[in-house]
N, CA and C of each residue as an Amber inpcrd file, in Angstrom:
protein
   198
 103.9320000  95.4970000 105.9830000 103.1610000  96.4600000 105.2090000
 102.6140000  95.7620000 103.9760000 101.4180000  96.0820000 103.6150000
 100.8000000  95.5030000 102.4150000 101.2920000  96.2220000 101.1720000
 101.0350000  95.6240000 100.0240000 101.4790000  96.1750000  98.7440000
 100.2870000  96.4570000  97.8560000 100.5350000  97.2840000  96.8470000
  99.5190000  97.5990000  95.8450000 100.0830000  97.2060000  94.4860000
  99.2830000  96.5050000  93.7150000  99.6860000  96.1300000  92.3670000
  98.8220000  96.9200000  91.3970000  99.4600000  97.6850000  90.5190000
  98.7490000  98.5370000  89.5660000  99.1480000  98.1300000  88.1570000
  98.1620000  97.9700000  87.2760000  98.4540000  97.6390000  85.8810000
  97.9540000  98.7890000  85.0020000  98.8590000  99.6580000  84.5690000
  98.4760000 100.7950000  83.7200000  97.9380000 100.3360000  82.3650000
  97.0780000 101.1750000  81.7870000  96.4720000 100.8570000  80.4910000
  97.4160000 101.1180000  79.3240000  98.3820000 102.0130000  79.5270000
  99.2940000 102.3720000  78.4400000 100.6700000 102.7010000  79.0110000
 101.6480000 102.8100000  78.1130000 103.0000000 103.1530000  78.5410000
 103.0340000 104.5610000  79.1310000 102.2670000 105.4690000  78.5660000
 102.2140000 106.8450000  79.0810000 101.6770000 106.8580000  80.5090000
 100.6370000 106.0720000  80.7480000 100.0710000 105.9810000  82.0930000
 101.0930000 105.3510000  83.0500000 101.8240000 104.3630000  82.5750000
 102.8800000 103.7370000  83.3680000 103.9230000 104.7830000  83.7820000
 104.3680000 105.5800000  82.8210000 105.3640000 106.6130000  83.1090000
 104.8260000 107.6370000  84.1130000 103.5890000 108.0570000  83.9310000
 102.9640000 109.0470000  84.8040000 102.8940000 108.5360000  86.2510000
 102.3840000 107.3250000  86.4090000 102.2490000 106.7450000  87.7520000
 103.6180000 106.5330000  88.3810000 104.5790000 106.0590000  87.6000000
 105.9340000 105.8400000  88.1080000 106.5570000 107.1390000  88.5930000
 106.3780000 108.1860000  87.8160000 106.9430000 109.4890000  88.1830000
 106.3200000 110.0240000  89.4700000 105.0210000 109.8960000  89.6050000
 104.3440000 110.3480000  90.8250000 104.8810000 109.5890000  92.0370000
 105.0030000 108.2720000  91.9160000 105.4880000 107.4720000  93.0350000
 106.9400000 107.7980000  93.3770000 107.7670000 108.0410000  92.3910000
 109.1590000 108.4250000  92.6370000 109.2300000 109.7560000  93.3780000
 108.4180000 110.7160000  92.9730000 108.3960000 112.0220000  93.6440000
 107.9270000 111.9070000  95.0920000 107.0570000 110.9300000  95.3410000
 106.5740000 110.6940000  96.7050000 107.5580000 109.8200000  97.4970000
 108.6700000 109.4430000  96.8510000 109.6780000 108.5740000  97.4480000
 109.1090000 107.2180000  97.8700000 108.1780000 106.7190000  97.0410000
 107.5940000 105.4040000  97.2380000 108.4070000 104.4290000  96.3930000
 108.8770000 103.3550000  97.0300000 109.6710000 102.3720000  96.3040000
 108.7560000 101.6000000  95.3540000 109.1870000 101.4770000  94.1040000
 108.4000000 100.7230000  93.1240000 109.2250000  99.5550000  92.6150000
 108.5330000  98.5100000  92.2030000 109.1610000  97.3490000  91.5890000
 108.3160000  96.9740000  90.3870000 108.9370000  96.9050000  89.2250000
 108.2360000  96.5980000  87.9850000 108.3150000  95.0900000  87.7420000
 107.1540000  94.4580000  87.5960000 107.0900000  93.0190000  87.3390000
 107.0490000  92.7490000  85.8450000 107.7440000  91.7030000  85.4370000
 107.6450000  91.2640000  84.0450000 106.3600000  90.4540000  83.8890000
 105.9860000  90.1770000  82.6690000 104.8060000  89.3590000  82.3920000
 104.9540000  87.9770000  83.0360000 106.1540000  87.4180000  82.9350000
 106.4250000  86.0930000  83.5070000 106.2790000  86.1110000  85.0340000
 106.7590000  87.1630000  85.6760000 106.6400000  87.2700000  87.1340000
 105.1830000  87.3900000  87.5640000 104.3870000  88.1140000  86.7830000
 102.9540000  88.2290000  87.0880000 102.2720000  86.8710000  86.9620000
 102.6210000  86.1160000  85.9330000 102.0670000  84.7700000  85.7570000
 102.4640000  83.8750000  86.9310000 103.7220000  83.9730000  87.3550000
 104.1960000  83.1780000  88.4890000 103.3960000  83.4900000  89.7480000
 103.1080000  84.7600000  89.9850000 102.3150000  85.1420000  91.1530000
 100.9170000  84.5250000  91.0860000 100.3380000  84.5100000  89.8950000
  99.0200000  83.9030000  89.7250000  99.0480000  82.4060000  89.9990000
 100.0960000  81.7350000  89.5180000 100.2270000  80.3000000  89.7600000
 100.4330000  80.0010000  91.2410000 101.2260000  80.8230000  91.9100000
 101.4430000  80.6590000  93.3490000 100.1310000  80.7930000  94.0970000
  99.3390000  81.7800000  93.7090000  98.0430000  81.9880000  94.3570000
  97.1420000  80.7650000  94.1700000  97.0990000  80.2270000  92.9500000
  96.2950000  79.0350000  92.6830000  96.7770000  77.8250000  93.4800000
  98.0960000  77.6660000  93.5940000  98.6330000  76.5350000  94.3460000
  98.2800000  76.6380000  95.8250000  98.2890000  77.8530000  96.3650000
  97.9320000  78.0350000  97.7720000  96.4590000  77.7330000  98.0190000
  95.6130000  77.9660000  97.0200000  94.1750000  77.7380000  97.1590000
  93.7780000  76.2920000  96.8500000  94.7160000  75.4970000  96.3330000
  94.4040000  74.1260000  95.9220000  94.0080000  73.2580000  97.1190000
  93.1190000  72.3040000  96.8510000  92.6890000  71.3510000  97.8770000
  93.7550000  70.2710000  98.0240000  94.4100000  70.2530000  99.1660000
  95.4890000  69.2830000  99.3890000  95.0510000  68.1320000 100.2950000
  93.7710000  68.0350000 100.5410000  93.2980000  66.9830000 101.4360000
  93.1450000  65.6480000 100.7150000  92.9350000  65.6780000  99.4160000
  92.7590000  64.4470000  98.6560000  94.1110000  63.8930000  98.2220000
  94.2540000  62.5860000  98.3610000  95.4950000  61.9150000  97.9690000
  95.2240000  61.0200000  96.7620000  96.2000000  60.9280000  95.8760000
  96.0960000  60.0720000  94.6970000  97.2920000  59.1290000  94.7250000
  97.0070000  57.8590000  94.4950000  98.0820000  56.8690000  94.4760000
  98.9750000  57.0790000  93.2570000 100.2420000  56.8070000  93.4460000
 101.2160000  56.9670000  92.3650000 100.8180000  56.1190000  91.1520000
 100.3220000  54.9200000  91.4000000  99.9160000  54.0310000  90.3020000
  98.8380000  54.6640000  89.4320000  97.9000000  55.3630000  90.0450000
  96.8260000  56.0160000  89.2820000  97.3990000  57.1090000  88.3890000
  98.3340000  57.8640000  88.9320000  98.9530000  58.9400000  88.1500000
  99.7210000  58.3670000  86.9630000 100.5170000  57.3250000  87.2170000
 101.2890000  56.6980000  86.1490000 100.3740000  56.0910000  85.0880000
  99.2530000  55.5280000  85.5170000  98.2850000  54.9550000  84.5770000
  97.7510000  56.0380000  83.6420000  97.4070000  57.1880000  84.1990000
  96.8980000  58.3030000  83.3770000  97.9590000  58.8090000  82.4160000
  99.2040000  58.9100000  82.8900000 100.2830000  59.3980000  82.0360000
 100.5960000  58.4350000  80.8950000 100.5000000  57.1650000  81.1440000
 100.8150000  56.1600000  80.1230000  99.7490000  56.0450000  79.0440000
  98.5660000  56.4980000  79.3120000  97.4750000  56.4140000  78.3210000
  97.7180000  57.3350000  77.1380000  98.4520000  58.3830000  77.3060000
  98.6190000  59.3960000  76.2450000  99.6150000  59.0050000  75.2380000
C-alpha cells in the first residue's frame, strides 16, 4: 500500500488532521525534522548517477588540497 505524507501549516491544523485520521482508524506516524531530512537524502542517493567511477587517488588529492 502506498503512503501519504502531509505537512500541516500550523499545530492546530496538525491536531485537526491527526484527530480525523484517528477517528477513521487510519494509522499515523509522525516524522521528526531529522527523519524528513533523512528521507530527502535517501531519495537523492537513489537518483544519483552511479555509472561514473572516480579513482581513489583523485579523491584523496581533492581532500588534501583543503
